[in-house]
Every structure is written in structure tokens, then in C-alpha cells.
C-alpha positions as CSV (number, residue, x, y, z in Angstrom):
1,X,-17.1,-0.5,13.4
2,X,-15.2,-2.5,16.0
3,X,-13.8,-6.0,16.4
4,X,-17.3,-7.5,16.4
5,X,-17.7,-6.5,12.8
6,X,-14.8,-8.7,11.8
7,X,-14.1,-12.5,11.9
8,X,-10.7,-12.3,13.5
9,X,-9.9,-15.4,15.6
10,X,-10.5,-14.9,19.4
11,X,-7.3,-14.4,21.3
12,X,-5.4,-12.9,18.4
13,X,-4.0,-9.4,18.8
14,X,-3.7,-8.2,15.3
15,X,-1.5,-5.1,14.9
16,X,-0.4,-5.7,11.3
17,X,-3.2,-4.2,9.1
18,X,-0.4,-2.6,7.1
19,X,0.6,-6.0,5.7
20,X,-2.7,-7.8,5.4
21,X,-5.9,-6.1,6.4
22,X,-9.0,-8.3,7.1
23,X,-12.4,-7.4,5.6
24,X,-15.5,-6.8,7.8
25,X,-18.2,-9.4,7.8
26,X,-20.4,-7.3,5.5
27,X,-17.7,-7.1,2.9
28,X,-17.2,-10.9,3.1
29,X,-21.0,-11.4,2.7
30,X,-21.1,-9.0,-0.3
31,X,-18.3,-10.9,-2.0
32,X,-20.1,-14.2,-1.4
33,X,-23.3,-12.9,-2.9
34,X,-21.4,-12.1,-6.1
35,X,-19.8,-15.6,-6.1
36,X,-23.3,-17.1,-5.7
37,X,-24.5,-15.0,-8.7
38,X,-21.6,-16.2,-10.8
39,X,-22.2,-19.9,-9.9
40,X,-25.9,-19.7,-10.6
41,X,-25.4,-18.6,-14.2
42,X,-21.8,-18.2,-15.3
43,X,-22.6,-17.3,-18.9
44,X,-25.0,-14.6,-17.9
45,X,-22.6,-13.2,-15.4
46,X,-19.4,-13.3,-17.3
47,X,-20.6,-12.3,-20.8
48,X,-23.4,-9.9,-20.0
49,X,-23.3,-8.7,-16.4
50,X,-19.6,-8.6,-15.5
51,X,-18.4,-5.5,-17.4
52,X,-21.3,-3.2,-16.4
53,X,-20.9,-4.3,-12.7
54,X,-17.1,-3.6,-12.8
55,X,-17.9,-0.2,-14.3
56,X,-20.3,0.6,-11.5
57,X,-17.8,-0.7,-8.9
58,X,-15.1,1.6,-10.1
59,X,-17.2,4.8,-9.5
60,X,-17.0,4.9,-5.6
61,X,-13.4,3.9,-5.7
62,X,-12.6,6.6,-8.2
63,X,-14.5,9.1,-6.0
64,X,-12.4,8.0,-3.0
65,X,-9.1,8.7,-4.8
66,X,-10.2,11.9,-6.5
67,X,-10.4,11.1,-10.2
68,X,-12.7,9.9,-12.9
69,X,-13.6,6.2,-13.1
70,X,-12.3,6.2,-16.7
71,X,-8.8,6.8,-15.3
72,X,-8.6,3.7,-13.1
73,X,-8.7,-0.1,-13.6
74,X,-8.9,-3.0,-11.2
75,X,-5.7,-5.0,-10.7
76,X,-4.9,-7.8,-8.2
77,X,-2.6,-5.6,-6.1
78,X,-0.1,-2.7,-6.2
79,X,2.7,-5.1,-7.3
80,X,0.6,-6.2,-10.3
81,X,0.0,-2.5,-11.2
82,X,3.7,-1.7,-10.8
83,X,4.6,-4.6,-13.2
84,X,2.1,-3.1,-15.8
85,X,3.9,0.2,-15.5
86,X,7.3,-1.4,-15.9
87,X,6.0,-3.2,-19.1
88,X,4.7,0.1,-20.5
89,X,7.5,2.6,-19.9
90,X,10.2,2.1,-22.5
91,X,13.8,2.3,-21.2
92,X,17.1,2.3,-23.0
93,X,20.8,2.3,-21.9
94,X,20.7,6.1,-21.9
95,X,18.0,6.3,-19.3
96,X,17.8,6.4,-15.5
97,X,15.0,5.4,-13.1
98,X,15.1,7.4,-9.8
99,X,13.8,6.0,-6.5
100,X,14.2,6.8,-2.8
101,X,16.1,4.7,-0.3
102,X,12.8,4.2,1.6
103,X,11.2,2.2,-1.3
104,X,9.5,-1.2,-0.8
105,X,11.7,-4.2,-1.6
106,X,9.4,-5.6,-4.3
107,X,9.2,-2.2,-6.1
108,X,13.0,-2.0,-5.9
109,X,13.2,-5.5,-7.5
110,X,10.8,-4.6,-10.3
111,X,12.8,-1.6,-11.4
112,X,16.2,-3.1,-10.8
113,X,15.3,-6.0,-13.0
114,X,13.8,-3.7,-15.6
115,X,17.0,-1.6,-15.7
116,X,19.2,-4.6,-15.9
117,X,17.1,-5.9,-18.8
118,X,17.3,-2.6,-20.7
119,X,20.7,-1.4,-19.7
120,X,19.2,1.7,-17.9
121,X,20.7,3.0,-14.7
122,X,19.0,2.2,-11.4
123,X,19.4,5.3,-9.1
124,X,18.5,5.3,-5.4
125,X,18.5,8.7,-3.8
126,X,18.9,8.9,-0.1
127,X,16.3,11.0,1.8
128,X,17.2,13.2,4.7
129,X,17.6,11.5,8.1
130,X,15.7,12.3,10.2
131,X,12.7,13.5,8.2
132,X,11.9,17.0,9.5
133,X,10.9,19.1,6.5
134,X,8.9,18.4,3.4
135,X,10.7,21.1,1.5
136,X,14.1,19.6,2.5
137,X,12.9,16.2,1.4
138,X,11.8,17.3,-2.0
139,X,15.0,19.3,-2.6
140,X,17.2,16.4,-1.5
141,X,15.3,13.9,-3.6
142,X,15.3,16.0,-6.7
143,X,19.1,16.2,-6.5
144,X,19.0,12.7,-8.0
145,X,17.4,14.0,-11.2
146,X,19.7,14.2,-14.3
147,X,19.0,14.9,-17.9
148,X,18.9,11.1,-18.3
149,X,16.0,10.6,-15.8
150,X,13.2,8.8,-17.6
151,X,11.0,7.9,-14.7
152,X,10.6,8.7,-11.0
153,X,9.2,5.9,-8.7
154,X,8.2,6.9,-5.2
155,X,5.9,5.7,-2.3
156,X,3.1,7.8,-1.1
157,X,3.4,6.2,2.3
158,X,6.5,4.1,2.8
159,X,6.3,0.5,3.9
160,X,9.5,0.2,6.0
161,X,9.4,3.7,7.7
162,X,5.6,4.4,7.5
163,X,6.4,8.0,6.4
164,X,3.9,10.0,4.4
165,X,5.9,11.6,1.6
166,X,5.1,14.9,-0.2
167,X,4.3,13.2,-3.5
168,X,2.2,16.1,-4.8
169,X,5.1,18.5,-4.6
170,X,7.4,16.0,-6.2
171,X,4.9,15.3,-9.1
172,X,4.5,19.0,-9.8
173,X,8.2,19.6,-9.9
174,X,8.6,16.5,-12.2
175,X,5.9,17.8,-14.5
176,X,7.9,21.0,-15.0
177,X,10.9,18.9,-15.9
178,X,8.7,16.7,-18.1
179,X,9.6,13.5,-16.1
180,X,6.8,11.0,-15.5
181,X,6.1,9.8,-12.0
182,X,4.8,6.4,-10.8
183,X,3.5,6.4,-7.2
184,X,3.4,3.2,-5.1
185,X,0.3,3.9,-2.9
186,X,-1.0,0.8,-1.2
187,X,-0.6,2.3,2.3
188,X,-2.2,5.6,1.4
189,X,-5.6,4.7,0.0
190,X,-8.0,5.1,2.9
191,X,-5.4,5.9,5.5
192,X,-5.0,9.5,4.3
193,X,-7.0,11.6,1.9
194,X,-5.9,11.0,-1.7
195,X,-6.8,13.2,-4.7
196,X,-5.1,11.9,-7.8
197,X,-6.2,14.7,-10.1
198,X,-4.5,17.2,-7.8
199,X,-1.4,15.1,-7.3
200,X,-1.1,14.9,-11.1
201,X,1.1,11.8,-11.3
202,X,1.3,9.6,-14.4
203,X,0.7,6.2,-12.7
204,X,-0.6,5.2,-9.2
205,X,-0.5,1.6,-8.0
206,X,-2.4,0.6,-4.9
207,X,-3.8,-2.4,-3.0
208,X,-7.3,-2.2,-1.6
209,X,-7.0,-5.0,1.0
210,X,-5.2,-2.7,3.5
211,X,-6.8,0.4,4.8
212,X,-10.2,0.3,3.0
213,X,-10.6,-3.3,4.1
214,X,-11.6,-4.6,0.7
215,X,-11.1,-8.3,-0.1
216,X,-7.7,-9.8,-0.6
217,X,-6.6,-9.8,-4.3
218,X,-8.0,-6.3,-5.1
219,X,-6.1,-3.2,-6.1
220,X,-6.2,-0.3,-8.5
221,X,-4.0,1.1,-11.2
222,X,-4.5,4.8,-12.1
223,X,-3.3,5.9,-15.5
224,X,-3.3,9.6,-16.5
225,X,-5.2,10.2,-19.7
226,X,-1.9,11.1,-21.5
227,X,-0.7,7.5,-21.0
228,X,-3.8,5.4,-21.5
229,X,-3.4,4.7,-25.2
230,X,0.1,3.4,-24.5
231,X,-0.6,0.9,-21.8
232,X,0.9,-2.6,-22.2
233,X,-0.9,-5.3,-20.1
234,X,1.1,-7.7,-18.1
235,X,-1.2,-10.5,-19.3
236,X,-2.4,-10.7,-22.8
237,X,-5.8,-12.1,-23.5
238,X,-8.7,-11.0,-25.8
239,X,-8.3,-7.4,-24.7
240,X,-11.8,-6.3,-25.7
241,X,-15.3,-6.0,-24.4
242,X,-17.3,-9.3,-24.3
243,X,-20.6,-7.5,-23.7
244,X,-20.5,-5.0,-26.5
245,X,-19.4,-1.9,-24.5
246,X,-17.5,0.9,-26.2
247,X,-13.7,0.1,-26.4
248,X,-11.6,1.3,-23.6
249,X,-8.0,1.0,-22.4
250,X,-9.5,-0.8,-19.4
251,X,-10.6,-3.7,-21.5
252,X,-7.1,-5.2,-21.4
253,X,-7.4,-5.5,-17.6
254,X,-11.1,-6.5,-17.2
255,X,-10.8,-9.6,-19.3
256,X,-7.5,-11.4,-18.7
257,X,-9.1,-14.8,-18.8
258,X,-11.7,-16.4,-16.7
259,X,-11.3,-15.5,-13.0
260,X,-13.1,-14.7,-9.8
261,X,-14.0,-11.0,-9.9
262,X,-16.1,-11.0,-6.8
263,X,-13.5,-9.2,-4.7
264,X,-13.5,-6.1,-7.0
265,X,-17.3,-6.0,-6.9
266,X,-17.2,-6.0,-3.1
267,X,-15.0,-2.9,-3.0
268,X,-18.0,-0.5,-2.9
269,X,-19.3,-2.2,0.2
270,X,-15.9,-1.8,1.9
271,X,-15.9,1.9,1.1
272,X,-19.5,2.2,2.4
273,X,-18.6,0.5,5.7
274,X,-15.9,3.1,6.4
275,X,-18.0,6.0,5.2
276,X,-20.6,5.0,7.8
277,X,-17.9,4.8,10.4
278,X,-16.6,8.2,9.2
279,X,-13.3,8.7,7.4
280,X,-12.0,11.4,9.7
281,X,-13.1,9.4,12.8
282,X,-11.3,6.3,11.4
283,X,-8.1,8.2,10.6
284,X,-8.0,10.1,13.9
285,X,-8.8,7.0,16.1
286,X,-6.2,4.8,14.4
287,X,-3.5,7.5,14.3
288,X,-4.1,8.1,18.0
289,X,-3.7,4.4,18.8
290,X,-0.5,4.1,16.8
291,X,0.9,7.3,18.4
292,X,0.0,6.0,21.9
293,X,1.9,2.8,21.1
294,X,4.9,4.8,19.7
295,X,5.2,7.0,22.8
296,X,4.9,4.0,25.2
297,X,7.4,1.8,23.2
298,X,9.9,4.7,23.1
299,X,9.6,5.1,26.9
300,X,10.2,1.4,27.3
301,X,13.2,1.1,25.0
302,X,14.8,4.5,25.6
303,X,15.3,4.9,21.9
304,X,14.5,7.9,19.8
305,X,11.6,7.5,17.3
306,X,12.5,7.3,13.6
307,X,10.3,10.3,13.0
308,X,9.4,12.8,15.7
309,X,6.5,14.7,14.3
310,X,3.9,11.9,13.9
311,X,1.1,14.4,13.1
312,X,2.9,15.4,9.8
313,X,4.6,12.2,8.7
314,X,2.4,9.3,10.0
315,X,-1.1,8.1,9.8
316,X,-2.5,4.8,11.1
317,X,1.0,3.2,11.0
318,X,4.3,4.1,12.8
319,X,7.7,2.4,12.6
320,X,9.8,2.4,15.8
321,X,13.4,1.3,16.5
322,X,13.8,-1.5,19.1
323,X,16.9,-2.8,20.8
324,X,18.7,-6.0,20.0
325,X,21.1,-7.4,17.5
326,X,20.3,-7.2,13.8
327,X,20.0,-10.7,12.3
328,X,23.0,-11.5,10.1
329,X,22.4,-13.2,6.7
330,X,18.8,-12.1,6.9
331,X,16.7,-13.5,4.0
332,X,13.2,-12.6,2.7
333,X,10.6,-14.6,4.7
334,X,12.9,-15.2,7.7
335,X,11.2,-13.9,10.8
336,X,12.9,-12.0,13.6
337,X,13.1,-14.1,16.8
338,X,11.1,-11.5,18.7
339,X,8.4,-11.5,16.1
340,X,8.2,-15.3,16.4
341,X,8.1,-15.0,20.2
342,X,5.4,-12.4,20.2
343,X,3.2,-14.7,18.2
344,X,4.1,-18.0,19.9
345,X,3.9,-16.7,23.5
346,X,1.3,-13.8,23.3
347,X,-0.6,-14.4,20.0
348,X,0.4,-10.9,18.8
349,X,0.8,-10.4,15.0
350,X,3.2,-7.5,14.3
351,X,6.2,-7.2,11.9
352,X,9.8,-6.8,13.1
353,X,12.5,-6.3,10.5
354,X,15.8,-4.9,9.7
355,X,16.2,-1.6,7.7
356,X,19.5,0.0,7.1
357,X,21.2,-2.3,9.6
358,X,18.8,-1.3,12.4
359,X,16.0,-3.3,14.0
360,X,12.4,-1.9,13.8
361,X,8.9,-2.7,14.8
362,X,5.9,-1.4,12.8
363,X,2.6,-0.9,14.6
364,X,-0.5,-0.4,12.4
365,X,-4.0,0.0,13.7
366,X,-7.6,-0.3,12.3
367,X,-11.1,-0.1,13.6
368,X,-10.9,-3.5,15.2
369,X,-8.0,-2.4,17.5
370,X,-8.2,-0.9,21.0
371,X,-5.9,0.5,23.7
372,X,-6.0,-2.9,25.2
373,X,-4.3,-4.4,22.1
374,X,-1.5,-1.9,22.4
375,X,-1.1,-2.4,26.1
376,X,-0.9,-6.2,25.6
377,X,1.9,-5.5,23.1
378,X,3.7,-3.3,25.6
379,X,3.5,-5.9,28.3
380,X,4.7,-8.6,26.0
381,X,7.6,-6.5,24.8
382,X,8.7,-5.7,28.4
383,X,8.6,-9.3,29.3
384,X,10.3,-10.4,26.1
385,X,13.1,-7.9,26.5
386,X,13.7,-9.1,30.1
387,X,13.5,-12.8,29.1
388,X,16.0,-12.4,26.3
389,X,18.3,-10.1,28.4
390,X,17.9,-7.3,25.9
391,X,18.8,-3.9,27.4
392,X,16.1,-1.3,27.5
């Protein structure tokens, strides 16, 4: 696949697949075909065809993430799944929830609010800086575990720092300590190989609109068999099969009221498109693009990369420090002036943000990106730094 397989606007250099990844034309067409089928005979589709179709659509997605289709259910996105987990796990004032200091802001908010509501302690464990050794990271993170730790929440691939974390090792250590683990995995599915049965986590939340290029509003929630009978849905509806299928824990999520399910049913087409392109080819090409951008940007800025060994810690997405003053009083939704300028003056979409009082740029690449896109970014950054009198 290349840019011609997508419907991106001409003239836009899109280097932000990590936030919102567009779907290929074929996936858009597949979704439209399901919408047409719904509109032609809503009763037939919703009460007879929907549940078998969802069951079939779960199979290729389950195969991709290395588990049985009976262990996953469709949710709107990773955040939706994380809220389901927060509703399911019971906490008290004697409990603690352990996270890393690299966690996504929305995930932090979910568990901070849950802890505040229940009186549990919200614990953030700092990871080594820089990240150089998986063993060191695991050991340092597990120092945050106490006899009160009720749940570990950790990203598979972090959003802010784009680091691939050793979640399998952390899960196996947690199992020995009998502590459940919830993994936030929207940046992992597709970008790196994932085998949930081997990882052996309790919960895994992911969005499918990023690296597998499924439609927006599609995600998955994995629940280990030991937890399935305890799941508490975020939205309560009928909670049963409407087509006479055998009862399942997935029923609570398949039928949460009348809604458009076409995005979920188009997921197999998204997977097929990338299978045809080749998973290893996709991962290698996009990693090489991101690494090329990283090396060139570090040459331009003179700043050391956040993570030196990209082959171990990064996939199709890399976070890089950039010069300039950190914005004071920064609020969610407020854009960095350089990010605004890159769009306004060069039609480049790329996130720039503050993390730990430092300024960063995150470059993420997909099959529609080329070396020309990255070179356009480099030229724009060089001109922008000179224009704004920022030292490089």
C-alpha cells in the first residue's frame, strides 16, 4: 500500500498516525457496504445478522493479537475499554493502583478518579531515565509494588515517549505476586507483534484506528478467562443475545443500544490489507522512516534523543526533544506554537507537546508516508527554528 490507497487531502503531509490513523479506501468501502446492508433491512441486520457477523469479525482480530476470539470484545476505543476495567476492578481504601510516569494522560485520569472515589492510593512509579535496559526497567518499576497493590496499569507502547515496554516480563512477575495487570495497548496492535496468551495479562485495551488502519470508533477489550464472569459494562442495556446465540460475557458489549456497528465489521478488511502488504515489511519500512527522521532531527537540533537504541525501544513512532521554551500554563487542547506554524505554513500534521517540563515532537509513520514527507518536515523545522530565532 502507498498514499494512493488512502483518501488523504492533496498537499497534506500527515506524520501523526499515532494519534488518528486514516483507513485505506478498501476499508472505507467495506464499511459503507455494511451500512448499506443495515439501511436496506434494519430488522434483519440488527436482530438476525449482527451477532454472527460480529463473531466472525472477531476471529481475524483475535488471531492478530494471539488469543481466542472468545477472550475479546469490540469496544469503541482503548479509553472505553479502560473505563470498563475501572468499573470492574473493586478498590477500597486499603488498596493501591500502580502506574508508570510514562502513562497516557487519559489513563492517568481514569485511575486517579477511581482512586479518589474509592479512597485507594494512586501510585506513579518513575521509570529509569534514560531507558537502556529492560531488566532495569522491570526491576525499577516493581519497586513500586507493596502488599497493598491491587492492580498494575501499564502501556505496551507509551504515547508520550513512544517506548515499547517489556509488558510480558512485568505480567509474569505480577502473576507470581498474584497482582492483576491491565495493559493500555492502542499503539501496539499492528505496530509490533502481540501475543496476549503469552503476555498473560488480565486486561488489554486497544484502539484499532491507529496501526491496523481500521475505521475510527473501533477498539478491542481483552479479558482473561479468569475475569470474564466478573465484567461490569460501562453502559447497561439488555445485555443478552437478540438472535438466540448461547449466552456470553461479550453480550454486554455487543448490544448496548442501537448503534452503527459497521466499523467493527470492517476490521477484517483492514487486517487483510496489511497482510497483503506484509506485516514485517510494514513494520520495517515505517520504523526505518521514523528512525531516519529521528537521526536527521537530532542532527538539526543538536539534542540527544530521548531513547538511543531505537531498534529495541521503538517501532513506527519515535519521540524527540526539540529546542524552545516550554509553554507555561499549558492546558489540554492548547497547541504548541510550532505545531500551529507547521500546519499553517507547511501543511504538516505532527504533534508537539510538553512532557516533564521538556518540549518534544513525535513522528509516526505508516504506509502512506515517504522519505519526501520526512524531508519536508526537516526543511520546515529548519526554517521555523530560524524564523522564530530558536537556537539549534
